[in-house]
TORMARPA-818282 format. One record per residue (C-alpha): residue number from 1; chain; x, z, y. Coordinates in steps of 0.001 Angstrom, whole numbers, plus 524288, in hexadecimal, padded with zeros to 5 digits. Layout:
N
(atom NUM A (X Z Y))
...
end
This chain:
217
(atom 1 A (7FE70 7FF9B 7FDFE))
(atom 2 A (80423 7FC7A 80DEA))
(atom 3 A (801D2 805BD 819D6))
(atom 4 A (800AD 7FCA4 82637))
(atom 5 A (7FC85 7FE4E 83373))
(atom 6 A (803E2 7FF19 8407C))
(atom 7 A (80C46 80722 848A2))
(atom 8 A (806B3 814E7 84A2C))
(atom 9 A (7FAC9 8127A 84191))
(atom 10 A (7FE36 81BEE 8385F))
(atom 11 A (803D5 8187E 82C58))
(atom 12 A (81230 820A7 82C83))
(atom 13 A (8094A 82B73 830C0))
(atom 14 A (7FDBD 8293E 82538))
(atom 15 A (80BDD 82A98 81CD8))
(atom 16 A (810C6 83623 8220C))
(atom 17 A (804DA 83DC4 82023))
(atom 18 A (80478 838DE 81151))
(atom 19 A (81317 83D9A 80FEB))
(atom 20 A (80FEC 84C40 81583))
(atom 21 A (819F9 84758 82082))
(atom 22 A (81024 84A67 82B79))
(atom 23 A (8011D 8530F 828B8))
(atom 24 A (7F4A4 84D0D 82C76))
(atom 25 A (7EDE8 85322 837D2))
(atom 26 A (7E26B 85261 8309F))
(atom 27 A (7DCC6 84EB6 82131))
(atom 28 A (7E4ED 84D3F 815FF))
(atom 29 A (7ED89 8430F 811AF))
(atom 30 A (7EF62 83EBA 80330))
(atom 31 A (7FAD1 83A18 7FA18))
(atom 32 A (7F958 836B6 7ED7A))
(atom 33 A (7EBB7 83D8D 7EDF7))
(atom 34 A (7F14E 848C1 7F1BB))
(atom 35 A (7F07C 8524C 7FE5C))
(atom 36 A (7FC8F 84E9B 804DD))
(atom 37 A (7FFCC 85993 80B88))
(atom 38 A (80090 86161 7FDEC))
(atom 39 A (806EA 8555A 7F726))
(atom 40 A (812F3 85817 7EFEE))
(atom 41 A (814A1 84CF1 7E5DB))
(atom 42 A (81F87 84711 7EFDC))
(atom 43 A (8262B 84112 7E4E5))
(atom 44 A (81BE0 83673 7E2A2))
(atom 45 A (81E69 83304 7F04E))
(atom 46 A (82853 82789 7F505))
(atom 47 A (8290D 82897 8046D))
(atom 48 A (831CB 81D71 80D36))
(atom 49 A (830E2 821D5 81AAE))
(atom 50 A (83099 819DE 82670))
(atom 51 A (83E42 814FB 82D16))
(atom 52 A (846E9 81EA8 82408))
(atom 53 A (85419 8199D 828AB))
(atom 54 A (861C1 81E55 8279F))
(atom 55 A (86CA4 8184F 82F6C))
(atom 56 A (8762E 823F5 82F79))
(atom 57 A (882B8 81F4F 82973))
(atom 58 A (884C6 82DD5 8264D))
(atom 59 A (8796F 831A5 81CD1))
(atom 60 A (88007 8325A 80FC6))
(atom 61 A (87396 830EF 80721))
(atom 62 A (87687 82529 7FE1E))
(atom 63 A (869E9 81C10 7FA12))
(atom 64 A (868F9 82383 7ED44))
(atom 65 A (86A19 82FC6 7F2B8))
(atom 66 A (85F53 82B87 7FC69))
(atom 67 A (8575E 8287D 7EF38))
(atom 68 A (85982 832E1 7E736))
(atom 69 A (850ED 83ADE 7F33F))
(atom 70 A (84571 8363E 7EC56))
(atom 71 A (8482E 83C8A 7E035))
(atom 72 A (84904 84BC7 7E65C))
(atom 73 A (8403C 85388 7E0D2))
(atom 74 A (84662 85F92 7E381))
(atom 75 A (854BB 8658E 7E153))
(atom 76 A (85C0A 860FD 7D464))
(atom 77 A (869E8 86559 7D29D))
(atom 78 A (86C28 85B03 7C760))
(atom 79 A (86A6C 85174 7D277))
(atom 80 A (876A2 85529 7DB2F))
(atom 81 A (87EAA 852FB 7CFB8))
(atom 82 A (8785F 8440F 7CE0A))
(atom 83 A (8835A 83AAF 7D062))
(atom 84 A (87A3A 82C96 7D08A))
(atom 85 A (86B57 82975 7D3AD))
(atom 86 A (861D4 82CD6 7CA28))
(atom 87 A (85AAE 82320 7C1EB))
(atom 88 A (84D70 82289 7CC05))
(atom 89 A (8570B 82023 7D9AC))
(atom 90 A (85D8C 81592 7D1E4))
(atom 91 A (85213 81142 7CDE8))
(atom 92 A (84C64 8120A 7DAE2))
(atom 93 A (85858 80A99 7E0AD))
(atom 94 A (8598C 7FFA4 7D890))
(atom 95 A (8494D 7FDAE 7DC6F))
(atom 96 A (84C5C 7FA1C 7E827))
(atom 97 A (8595E 7F42B 7E682))
(atom 98 A (861AB 7FBD5 7EC66))
(atom 99 A (86865 8044B 7E0EC))
(atom 100 A (87668 7FDC4 7E544))
(atom 101 A (873EB 804C8 7F26B))
(atom 102 A (87154 81293 7EB52))
(atom 103 A (88085 817B4 7F166))
(atom 104 A (87F52 8135C 7FEC2))
(atom 105 A (87B13 81BAF 80A71))
(atom 106 A (86EB1 81A82 80EC1))
(atom 107 A (86FCE 817A1 81AC6))
(atom 108 A (8794C 80D04 818A0))
(atom 109 A (86D2D 8052C 8154D))
(atom 110 A (86547 7FACC 81C4C))
(atom 111 A (85769 7FEEF 82135))
(atom 112 A (85209 7F6BE 81574))
(atom 113 A (85C14 7FDB7 80A6F))
(atom 114 A (85844 80BB1 81060))
(atom 115 A (848A1 80924 80EA1))
(atom 116 A (84CBC 80480 8012E))
(atom 117 A (85332 811DA 7FCFD))
(atom 118 A (84958 81ABE 80475))
(atom 119 A (83F06 812C5 7FAC4))
(atom 120 A (848EB 813DB 7EEB9))
(atom 121 A (846C5 82433 7F26F))
(atom 122 A (83775 82254 7F590))
(atom 123 A (8355B 81E07 7E6A9))
(atom 124 A (842A1 8244B 7DFA1))
(atom 125 A (835FD 82D80 7D87D))
(atom 126 A (82C41 82270 7D6B6))
(atom 127 A (82111 82805 7E02F))
(atom 128 A (8140C 824E0 7DDB6))
(atom 129 A (8130F 8222E 7ED33))
(atom 130 A (81CC6 81A2F 7F465))
(atom 131 A (81AC4 81B3A 80362))
(atom 132 A (821EF 81144 80D14))
(atom 133 A (822FA 812E3 81CE9))
(atom 134 A (826F7 80520 82138))
(atom 135 A (8301F 80182 81721))
(atom 136 A (832E6 7F32C 81A67))
(atom 137 A (8363A 7F933 82903))
(atom 138 A (843B6 7F440 8272C))
(atom 139 A (84617 7E8BF 8209D))
(atom 140 A (8449D 7DB14 82124))
(atom 141 A (83895 7D2BC 81AEF))
(atom 142 A (83EB4 7CEDB 80DE1))
(atom 143 A (84247 7DCE6 80C1F))
(atom 144 A (834A6 7E090 80F49))
(atom 145 A (82FD4 7D6B1 80392))
(atom 146 A (83990 7DAFE 7FAC5))
(atom 147 A (8345B 7E972 7FE8F))
(atom 148 A (82700 7E707 7FBEE))
(atom 149 A (82A0B 7E1CF 7EDB5))
(atom 150 A (83306 7EDE0 7EA00))
(atom 151 A (82655 7F613 7EF64))
(atom 152 A (81E80 7ED1D 7E6BB))
(atom 153 A (82708 7F0E1 7D93E))
(atom 154 A (8276D 7FEC8 7DCCB))
(atom 155 A (8187B 7FD53 7DC4A))
(atom 156 A (817B0 7F6B6 7D01D))
(atom 157 A (82299 7FC87 7C9BF))
(atom 158 A (821EE 80B99 7CAB9))
(atom 159 A (811EF 80B7B 7CC68))
(atom 160 A (815EE 81067 7DB54))
(atom 161 A (809F4 81147 7E69F))
(atom 162 A (8119A 80C54 7F3A4))
(atom 163 A (80D37 80E6E 8015D))
(atom 164 A (814A0 80611 80C6A))
(atom 165 A (81342 8095E 81ADB))
(atom 166 A (814E0 7FABB 8211E))
(atom 167 A (8132B 7F505 82EC2))
(atom 168 A (81756 7E767 82828))
(atom 169 A (80975 7E461 82447))
(atom 170 A (80C30 7D4CA 820C7))
(atom 171 A (815E7 7D973 817B3))
(atom 172 A (81102 7E47E 81224))
(atom 173 A (8032B 7E04E 80EC0))
(atom 174 A (80860 7D556 8059C))
(atom 175 A (80FA8 7E31B 7FE39))
(atom 176 A (804A4 7EA32 7FD77))
(atom 177 A (7F907 7EACF 7F6A5))
(atom 178 A (7F056 7F582 80084))
(atom 179 A (7F242 7F8FE 80ED6))
(atom 180 A (7EE29 80299 815C0))
(atom 181 A (7ECF0 8012C 8245E))
(atom 182 A (7EE23 80D4E 82E1B))
(atom 183 A (7EC2D 80C8D 83E6C))
(atom 184 A (7E9CB 81A77 83FAB))
(atom 185 A (7DEE4 818D0 83492))
(atom 186 A (7DDB7 81149 8289D))
(atom 187 A (7DB3F 8038C 82D1F))
(atom 188 A (7DBA3 7FC24 81EE8))
(atom 189 A (7DD92 800A4 81272))
(atom 190 A (7DDB6 7F826 80686))
(atom 191 A (7E3C7 7EB1F 7FD84))
(atom 192 A (7EDDE 7E4DE 8065B))
(atom 193 A (7E848 7D649 806CC))
(atom 194 A (7DA00 7DB0E 80CF7))
(atom 195 A (7E2F3 7E1D1 8184F))
(atom 196 A (7DC0F 7DCEA 823DA))
(atom 197 A (7E6E6 7D445 82DE1))
(atom 198 A (7DCE8 7D0C7 836D4))
(atom 199 A (7DBE1 7DEA5 83A69))
(atom 200 A (7EBFD 7E092 83F83))
(atom 201 A (7EA26 7DC3D 84B9A))
(atom 202 A (7E1A0 7E7AC 84E9D))
(atom 203 A (7E824 7F078 844E7))
(atom 204 A (7F535 7EEA7 84BD5))
(atom 205 A (7F083 7EC1D 85A6C))
(atom 206 A (7F6E4 7DF40 85AF3))
(atom 207 A (7F43E 7D1DE 859A2))
(atom 208 A (7F9F8 7CEDA 848E2))
(atom 209 A (7F8E4 7C346 8417A))
(atom 210 A (7FA29 7C17D 83226))
(atom 211 A (7FEC2 7B7E2 82A33))
(atom 212 A (7FBEA 7B960 81D67))
(atom 213 A (80637 7B460 81164))
(atom 214 A (808AD 7B76C 8046E))
(atom 215 A (8177D 7B43C 800FB))
(atom 216 A (81647 7C11A 7F5BF))
(atom 217 A (81316 7BF7B 7E8C7))
end
């Protein structure tokens, strides 16, 4: 599913409410059919926030160390003696084609590669729900297309529900099954091929022209 809408419409705020990063002033937010205020099964959720960029050359963590953080289940003395990445870390890095970067400093990578590492960290425990906030904001169109193919593979291979927040309606509508559109309220919720493109000018407050094409299989 894609969560779309104009800037300031409430997409990221909605995610933060669901994840307990913000508290609602009224009402209840449910996460996996549970009251979010008492939700404890965080191992079932993978989350990649918007614009997490590390450029400080002194930041020492390697790619495999960053992804290993996603396995954290509390203090395990045995983990201090582990000299190589676990099997699940290796599989996550391989699934994103970045195993060869495992010993590189995270801060030395391009924005697109940093994003892949953060996704590998989010999926290392095979969550039931993967949430990504503007995951393609720092990558080019070709890489973005391959990225959505990768998400489709996660969805099918691991039976993983995926929610993508995006402002790129043209690309994301072709990549997802369902769409929720918010602009301070729920404007649309349904299948992507039923999204009312004619409502975009009113929704975004400026003239919008859509060109439909079907280049993906």
